[in-house]
Wavefront OBJ file of the C-alpha trace (Angstrom):
o trace
v 4.154 -17.298 -6.317
v 7.088 -18.255 -4.131
v 8.357 -14.686 -4.124
v 4.940 -13.392 -2.860
v 4.842 -15.957 -0.091
v 8.412 -14.994 0.919
v 7.435 -11.255 0.945
v 4.454 -11.885 3.083
v 6.242 -14.162 5.482
v 9.209 -11.878 5.913
v 6.831 -8.924 6.503
v 5.037 -10.923 9.198
v 8.180 -11.818 10.965
v 9.644 -8.357 10.808
v 6.442 -6.798 12.049
v 6.086 -9.231 14.909
v 9.661 -8.793 15.963
v 9.716 -4.873 15.747
v 10.022 -2.877 18.962
v 9.363 0.844 18.478
v 11.740 3.296 20.053
v 9.523 5.722 22.000
v 12.366 7.712 23.566
v 12.855 9.703 20.342
v 9.179 10.934 20.271
v 8.444 11.461 23.943
v 8.840 15.176 23.692
v 6.836 15.553 20.558
v 3.549 13.844 21.485
v 0.413 15.318 19.948
v -3.111 14.646 20.899
v -4.568 15.651 17.489
v -5.824 12.950 15.137
v -6.461 13.735 11.449
v -8.820 11.537 9.465
v -9.606 11.630 5.704
v -6.355 13.136 4.506
v -5.393 11.627 1.143
v -1.952 11.853 -0.345
v -1.023 12.436 -4.075
v 0.664 9.044 -4.451
v -2.418 7.257 -3.373
v -4.526 9.020 -5.960
v -1.882 8.369 -8.721
v -1.743 4.750 -7.813
v -5.569 4.568 -7.793
v -5.677 6.267 -11.210
v -3.061 4.035 -12.665
v -4.734 0.834 -11.451
v -8.043 2.040 -12.877
v -6.509 2.783 -16.271
v -4.779 -0.540 -16.336
v -8.052 -2.402 -15.562
v -9.938 -0.568 -18.355
v -7.110 -1.132 -20.814
v -6.959 -4.856 -20.034
v -10.762 -5.110 -20.502
v -10.491 -3.411 -23.862
v -7.713 -5.685 -24.998
v -9.596 -8.766 -23.838
v -12.680 -7.753 -25.794
v -10.577 -7.156 -28.987
v -8.803 -10.535 -28.770
v -12.025 -12.361 -28.008
v -13.764 -11.100 -31.188
l 1 2 3 4 5 6 7 8 9 10 11 12 13 14 15 16 17 18 19 20 21 22 23 24 25 26 27 28 29 30 31 32 33 34 35 36 37 38 39 40 41 42 43 44 45 46 47 48 49 50 51 52 53 54 55 56 57 58 59 60 61 62 63 64 65
């Protein structure tokens, strides 16, 4: 629990103090915005989480009976 609070707290501090460097992307600005593009790691993570959920539910049913 302490580790999770530390991770969230440090993430908030780092995000709040971050200043982006726009000089490296000035020449490469694009007006195109793409929505709905999914990546393979997201799908793999979703599949793994779903599988873990169903396996935990099956284990809970077995140990309950």
